[in-house]
N, C-alpha and C positions, 0 to 999 in steps of 0.2 A: 704647467707641467702635467703630463698625463698621469692618471692614477695607476699605480702598479700593484696595489693591494686591493683586496675586496673592500667595498664601501659598506660600512656598518652605520646605520642611522638609528639613533635612540630617541624616542619621544618621551620627554619627561625629565624632571630633575629631583625626583623623590628618593626615598631610601633605596628602592630597587635600582633605579637608573644610576644613582651616584655610586653605589657599590659595584655595579657592573663595570662602569667606566674605570674605577680605581683598580679593579682586579684583572682587566684585560692586559695582555702583553701587546707588543707592537706589530701584530699580524694584520691589523686592519687600519683603514683610514676611518677614524671615528668622528661622526657628526652628531651633535646633540641639538634637538629642537625643542624649545619649551617657552611658554609665556612667562616663566619665572627664571631669572638668570642666576639663581642661587639654590643651594640645598638648604632645606629648613628642618631643624631638629624638632619635629612636631610633639614629642612627648613633653617638652617643656613649654609649649605654646600657651597653655592656660596661665602659666606664671607671668607671662608678658602682659596679660590683660589688665593687671593691677600694678605693674611696676616692680614685682619681686625680681624679675629679670628683664633687662633691657632688650629691645628688639634685635639689634645687631649682634647680640651675644650668641644667638642660636642660628645664625645663617652663615653659610660658607659659599663664596662664589664658585659656580660650577666649573669655571675655567681653571680653578686651582686643583681640580681632580686629576688632571694630567696635562703635561706641557704641550702635546701635539693635538689637542682637542680643537675641533671646529665647532663653534656654537652659533646658532641662529636664534635670536630673540623673537620668537614667533609662535603662533598657534597653528597646529596642524588641522586642516579642515577636511580634506578629502584623501582617501587612500585609493589608489588605482593599482590593485594587485596584479593586474594583467600586464601593466607597463612597468612594474617595479618602481613606482614613484609616489610621492606624497605632495599634495598641494598645500602650501602654507600661507599664512597672512601675518605680516609684520605687526608687532605689538604697537609700535610708535606711529606708523603711517599707513597701516592696512595694505601695504604693498604685497601683491600676490606673486608667488614664485613656486617653482617645482624643484624637488630634490629627488634625484635618482638613488636607488640603493641596490646592493646585492643581498644584504641581510637587513631586516627591519626588526627592531625590538620596541614593542608598545608597552610603555610603563607610565601611562598618563594619570594613574590614580583614579579617584572618584570625587564626586561632589556630594554635598549633603542631600539626603533623600527627604523630600517634602511629603511623600506619599500622596501627592495631589490634594493635600488639605488646602482649601481656599484661603488665600490671604497670607500664607507663610512666606512666599517669595517676596511679597511686597512689604511686609511689616516686621519680619523676624530678622535677627542677626545670626550669622553662622560663625564657626571657628575652624577654618581650614588653612588660612593664610595669615601672614603678618598684617596685611591690611585689615583683615577681620578683627584681629586682636587690638589694633590701634583704634578702630571704630568703637569697639566695646569699651576700651579705656576712656575714650572721650565721652561716651554716652553715660558712663557711670558718674563721672565728675559733673557733667551737665545736669544730670538728674538731681544731684544734691544742690547744685547752684540754683536751679529753678525752684526747688522746694524751699529754699532759704529766702526767697524773695518775699517782701511784705505783701499782704493782700491776697495771698494764695489760700484758697479754702482748705479745710481739713481733709476733705475727700480727695481733692486734687493733690495735696501734699502726700497723702498716703499712697496714691497711685504712682506718683513720680518715683518714690523710693521703694517701690515693690519690684523686685527683680525675679523674673520667672525663667526657669530653665526647663525646656521640654527635652527629655531624654535622660535616662538614669544610667547611661554607660560611663566608662572612665572619663571621657571628656567633660560631660555634664557634671559629674560628681566633683572632679578636680576644679572646674571653674567655680562651682558653688563654694567649695572649701577655700579657694584663694580669695574670692570676693568677701567671704565672711571674715577671714583674717584681715583683709584690707580695712574693712569697716571697724573692726574691734581694735586694731592696733594703730591705725593711722587716721582714718576719717573721724573717729570719735574725738580726737583732739581738736579738730576744726569745726565739726558739726555735732556736738554732743547731744543736743536735743533731737536732731534728725536721726542719728544712728539708733537712738533708743526706740524710734518708731519704724525704722527700716525693716523690711522683711525680705527673705529669700524663700522661694517656693520651687521645689523640684517636682516636676510632673512626669510620671512614667506610665506608659500604657500597659506594661506587663505587671505581674504580681509583685516583683521586687526590683530594686535597683541592683546594678552590678551583677547581672544574672550569670555571667561567666565565671564569677569568683566562687570560692567555697562558701557553703551556707553560713558557717560561723562568722566569716569575714563580712558577709552581707548583713547579717544581723548586727554586728558591731558597728558598721558604717551607718546603718539606719538609726540605731540608738544614739550614736554620737551626734548625728545631724540634729536629731530632735532635742538633744540636750543643748545644742548650740543655737537653738531657735531657727533651724532651717526646716521648714515644713516639707514633708515627703508625702506626695499624693501618688499612690499606686493604683493600678487598674483604672486609669483615668485618661483614656485616649482623647486627643484634641480633634474636634470636627470642623472648627472654623477659627480663623484668626482675623481680628479687626485691628485698627490702628492702636487701640489702647486696651483691648479686651480679647481674651481667648474664650472659646466656648467648648465645654467638655461634653462627652457623649451622654452623661447623666442629666444634662440640661442646665448645669451650673455654669457660672461665668467667673472669670478671674481678671481683674483689671491689672495693668502692669505699666511700668515706666520703661523697662527694658526686657525684651524677650529674646533669649538665646535658644536656637533650634539645633539640637544635637541628637538626632534620632537614627543615625545609621547612614549608610552610603548608597548613592545612586550613580548611574552611568554619566560620564561626560558626553557632551554633544558629539565629539569625534567618535566615541565608541558606539553611541546610538546610531550614527549614520554609516559606520563602517559595515561593509557587506562581508561579515565574518560569522562563523558559527558562535552563537551565544545561548546562555541558559535563560531561564524565566526572569532572572534579575538583571538581564542585559549585560552579564559579564562574559568576556570572551572565553570560550572553552579551549583549554590547552591540555597537552599530555604531560607526563611526568618529566619530560625533557624541555618543557615550555614551548614546544611547537604549537602554533595555532592549528587546530584540527583541519587537516586537508591542505596545509601549506608547509613546505620544507624550509622556506627562507623567511618566514615571519614568526616571530616569537612574541609572547606577552607574559607579563608577571605583575605582581602587586595587586592592589585593590580592584583593578579593572579586569582581572582574570579569575578563572576558577579551574582547578585541576579536575579533569573529567571524573576520576574515580577517587576523589578524596578532597573535599573542600577544606580550606584552611582559614583561620580567623584573619580578619582584615586589620592586622597590627603591623607596627613598624618592624618588629623583629622578624616577621615572616618575609616582608619585602627585602629587608637587609640580607637575610640568608639566601633568598632567591637571587638577588643581584650578585652576591659573591659567587654562588654556584654557577650562574649563567656566564659570568665573566671568565671563569676557569673553563667551563664547558666549550665556549666559543673559541677559546685559545686552543684547546685540544682538537676541536673540529678543524681549525685552520691548519693544524699540523698532522691531520689525518690519524689522530689517536682515538681510541675508544672513549666513550663517555658513559658514566653511570647515571641512572635516574636520580632525580632530586629526592633527598630525604630531609624532612623537617625535624629540627631538634628544638622541642619546646623548652624554653628557659624559664617559663613562669610569667606571672603578671604582677604589676605593681600599680598602686593608686594612692595619691595623696588625699587625705580626708580632713585636713585642717588641724589647727592647734598643734603643729609640729608632730603630727601622727600620720602614719601611712599603713597601707595593707600590703602584704607580700603573700602571693599564692604561688608557691614553688613546689616542685616535685618532692623535695625533701624537707620543706619548711613552710608552714602556714602560720603567719603571725601578724601582729598589729601593735601599734603604739609608738613610743618615742624612739626606741632602738631600731624599729623597722623604718622609721622616717630617716634615720641616719643611713641605713642601708639603701633606701630609695634614692637619696641624694648621691651617694657614692656610686651606685649602679649607673645612674643617668650620667653622672660626670665622666665615668669611664667610657661611656658609649659616644660621647661627643667627639667629632672626627678630628679636630685640630687642637693643637696645644694652645693656640691663641684663644679659641673659644672656651676651652676648659678654664683658662685663667680668668677670662671675662665673666663667666658664669659664677666662678668662685668669689670674685670680687663683688659681683652684684648681690649675692647672698649676704656677704659681710656688710656691704653698704646698707642694704635694706634692714638688717638687724640693728646696726649701730645708729643710723641716721633716719630710718623710716623710709617708706615709699613716697615718691613725689606725687603731689595732688594737683599739680598745675594742669591747666587746660590750654592747648595751643593748636 
C-alpha cells in the first residue's frame, strides 16, 4: 500500500527516541532503526552489574512504544541527505538496505570516550549496554574464582581482586558503590579471606569526583568512599593501559583484575561519518527546535547533539525531555501549528554512593544519607516506563535484600 503520511525515521532507542515515539500522534508513518531492539533504563544499569537488579527488569521492547511502529533491527551506516535516505546494515546478517525518509531524527546517543589513550579499547570494560553489565558481572565472579585457586601467588591474587574504575562521574561512582556493597554483603559469605584483601580504586583525572554535584555532596561522597576502603585517586590521568596494568601521568602504575572505563562520551561511528555540522567534540549542532543546522527535515537530540547557543548535560533527563518535546513539536508541525523553542527544566541530580546512602542535588534540596537513598529509589522507580518493569525492579530489590545477590557464573 502506498504511504499517505510523511515518513518519519528515528535512529536510536534511547531515552530521546523512546519518548519521541511515545508522544507522537498518528500524523506520521514512524520507522525506528537501531542495533538495540529495546529501551534501556540506564540510570539503574550499574545495579545490574552485581545482581541487585536483573537485566530484563530495566528493558522495554521498542515495539511496545506504539502499536503502528515499524522497527528495523539494524545499524545505520551512511546518511545521504541529498537523497533523503539512510543506508543500514542488519544486525544479524549484515544485510544492507536503504530507507527513505521525509523527516529524520538522529538520536543515536554516544559511546565511551577513550580520549585515544593507548590500550583502553583493547583491555578496558565499558558500561553503556546490558551486554557490558553482563560482562562485568561475569568478570567480577571470575576474578574471585581465579584468586581462590590453590597455588596462586600473593601478588597475582591481589591483582585479580583489585577493581579499578577510571572516571569519577555518576556511573563510575555508582558502580564502585554497588561493587563494594556486593563484596561486603554477599561475596564475603563465600570468599571471606579474599574479600578482606580485595580493593576498589577510583581514578579521576580532575581534582574531585562528581564534579557536577554541590561541593558538600562531593566531599561527603569522597569521605564515605575512603571510610569504605574505596581508594580515590584524583588528578591522576591515565596515559596507557596494558592487559593487567594502567600507567598514570605521574609515572606510577596500578595493576588490576578488572578495569572499568567511564570517562565521558564520544561520537558514534555514524555521527563521525555523517556530513553534518558538528562542534569540536563531534556532536551534531542543532538549534533550539532541534533542527540540524542547515537542514529543515533533519533533527537530532540527546548525547549525539549540542544546542548551538546553550550546551546541556549528557543525562537521561535531558534526552527524556527532548524526546517528549520533539514528539509534540513534530505533531504540531504536521498540523501546521506554531512550535515554541525547547526549554530544559533541570530536575536535579541523584547518585548512589553505597551502604544504603545516596546524594540528591536538587534546586530546593541538597542532601545525603539513608533518607536520600529512599528518595533515590522512589524517584527512579517512578521514572521506569512500564508497570511491569516497576514491579520487577521492586521485587529485585526485595529479593536482593532478603536472599542476597546471586554469585553464580554462567
